[in-house]
One Martini backbone bead per residue (centre of mass of N, CA, C, O) as a GRO file, in nm:
protein
  112
    1MET     BB    1   2.157   2.775   0.349
    2LYS     BB    2   1.862   2.875   0.359
    3THR     BB    3   1.762   2.687   0.139
    4ARG     BB    4   1.820   2.424   0.283
    5TRP     BB    5   1.629   2.478   0.526
    6ALA     BB    6   1.374   2.518   0.362
    7LEU     BB    7   1.369   2.237   0.235
    8LEU     BB    8   1.370   2.076   0.497
    9SER     BB    9   1.114   2.199   0.616
   10ALA     BB   10   0.927   2.116   0.384
   11ALA     BB   11   0.972   1.811   0.402
   12ILE     BB   12   0.867   1.780   0.689
   13PHE     BB   13   0.589   1.900   0.649
   14PHE     BB   14   0.493   1.709   0.415
   15GLY     BB   15   0.536   1.451   0.573
   16PHE     BB   16   0.333   1.519   0.794
   17LEU     BB   17   0.089   1.570   0.611
   18SER     BB   18   0.072   1.286   0.484
   19ASN     BB   19   0.019   1.141   0.753
   20GLN     BB   20  -0.248   1.291   0.810
   21MET     BB   21  -0.398   1.194   0.557
   22ILE     BB   22  -0.387   0.896   0.620
   23ALA     BB   23  -0.539   0.916   0.889
   24ALA     BB   24  -0.802   1.037   0.757
   25GLU     BB   25  -0.869   0.760   0.596
   26GLY     BB   26  -0.865   0.509   0.800
   27VAL     BB   27  -0.616   0.334   0.837
   28LEU     BB   28  -0.570  -0.004   0.918
   29GLY     BB   29  -0.317  -0.165   1.030
   30GLN     BB   30  -0.111  -0.291   0.779
   31GLY     BB   31  -0.160  -0.035   0.590
   32ASN     BB   32   0.075   0.143   0.753
   33ILE     BB   33   0.300   0.022   0.628
   34SER     BB   34   0.578   0.023   0.467
   35CYS     BB   35   0.722  -0.071   0.180
   36ASP     BB   36   0.993  -0.130   0.305
   37SER     BB   37   0.882  -0.334   0.511
   38TRP     BB   38   0.762  -0.527   0.311
   39ILE     BB   39   1.022  -0.605   0.161
   40LYS     BB   40   1.188  -0.700   0.413
   41SER     BB   41   0.974  -0.940   0.486
   42ARG     BB   42   1.012  -1.068   0.225
   43GLY     BB   43   1.153  -1.396   0.190
   44ASP     BB   44   1.231  -1.465   0.525
   45GLY     BB   45   0.993  -1.614   0.694
   46ASN     BB   46   0.806  -1.406   0.800
   47PRO     BB   47   0.509  -1.415   0.983
   48VAL     BB   48   0.390  -1.128   0.891
   49VAL     BB   49   0.319  -1.186   0.594
   50ALA     BB   50   0.039  -1.312   0.632
   51ALA     BB   51  -0.099  -1.057   0.745
   52ARG     BB   52  -0.035  -0.873   0.502
   53THR     BB   53  -0.169  -1.043   0.286
   54ALA     BB   54  -0.450  -1.042   0.415
   55TRP     BB   55  -0.491  -0.740   0.392
   56VAL     BB   56  -0.488  -0.721   0.085
   57LEU     BB   57  -0.718  -0.925   0.034
   58GLY     BB   58  -0.925  -0.759   0.196
   59PHE     BB   59  -0.916  -0.510   0.019
   60VAL     BB   60  -1.011  -0.648  -0.241
   61THR     BB   61  -1.273  -0.761  -0.124
   62ALA     BB   62  -1.396  -0.488  -0.043
   63PHE     BB   63  -1.406  -0.378  -0.322
   64ASN     BB   64  -1.593  -0.594  -0.440
   65GLN     BB   65  -1.831  -0.536  -0.235
   66TYR     BB   66  -1.843  -0.184  -0.242
   67ARG     BB   67  -1.877  -0.117  -0.506
   68SER     BB   68  -2.111   0.026  -0.720
   69LYS     BB   69  -2.046  -0.215  -0.919
   70ALA     BB   70  -2.113  -0.534  -1.030
   71ALA     BB   71  -1.803  -0.720  -1.158
   72GLY     BB   72  -1.667  -0.885  -0.959
   73ASP     BB   73  -1.340  -0.986  -0.967
   74VAL     BB   74  -1.074  -0.777  -0.999
   75SER     BB   75  -0.848  -1.015  -1.013
   76GLY     BB   76  -0.947  -1.256  -1.201
   77GLY     BB   77  -0.823  -1.506  -1.023
   78LYS     BB   78  -0.563  -1.449  -0.918
   79ASP     BB   79  -0.299  -1.529  -0.763
   80THR     BB   80  -0.165  -1.430  -0.477
   81GLU     BB   81   0.134  -1.407  -0.573
   82VAL     BB   82   0.078  -1.218  -0.808
   83LEU     BB   83  -0.024  -0.983  -0.633
   84MET     BB   84   0.234  -0.958  -0.451
   85VAL     BB   85   0.429  -0.886  -0.680
   86ARG     BB   86   0.291  -0.617  -0.743
   87ILE     BB   87   0.351  -0.496  -0.470
   88ASP     BB   88   0.653  -0.526  -0.483
   89ASP     BB   89   0.699  -0.345  -0.728
   90HIS     BB   90   0.588  -0.088  -0.603
   91CYS     BB   91   0.769  -0.084  -0.343
   92ARG     BB   92   1.041  -0.058  -0.487
   93LEU     BB   93   0.961   0.225  -0.622
   94HIS     BB   94   0.789   0.301  -0.324
   95PRO     BB   95   0.911   0.294  -0.009
   96LEU     BB   96   0.725   0.539   0.124
   97ASP     BB   97   0.495   0.398   0.101
   98ASN     BB   98   0.209   0.226   0.169
   99LEU     BB   99   0.003  -0.046   0.164
  100TYR     BB  100  -0.245   0.106   0.084
  101ASN     BB  101  -0.136   0.242  -0.172
  102ALA     BB  102  -0.051  -0.019  -0.313
  103SER     BB  103  -0.342  -0.140  -0.317
  104THR     BB  104  -0.472   0.083  -0.483
  105VAL     BB  105  -0.297   0.044  -0.731
  106LEU     BB  106  -0.371  -0.245  -0.783
  107VAL     BB  107  -0.673  -0.199  -0.833
  108ASP     BB  108  -0.639   0.002  -1.062
  109GLU     BB  109  -0.487  -0.196  -1.251
  110LEU     BB  110  -0.708  -0.425  -1.253
  111GLN     BB  111  -0.931  -0.237  -1.400
  112GLN     BB  112  -0.773  -0.214  -1.693
   0.00000   0.00000   0.00000
């Protein structure tokens, strides 16, 4: 029983800690939504999808603009929906991640 409480306490602590680390990164706006929220809003005609999609595209654009070496568009001109499907795939596998983390993974994958 003590082990169970210790594990629960550790999970709560590390959950709180990860939220604090995200806040320390300065993630603004839609980047803070959970991947679970992203998946639930996709495909049901929810008007918030456009704002969330725009956030991801802005993230990719900012990466293109501010990375240290100019190598063009990291997306390689891929269609928006292709990029969003990749976010969908990540979010299905990692529903507790946020949109910022999913977008970071997307950019990392696009660079390979």
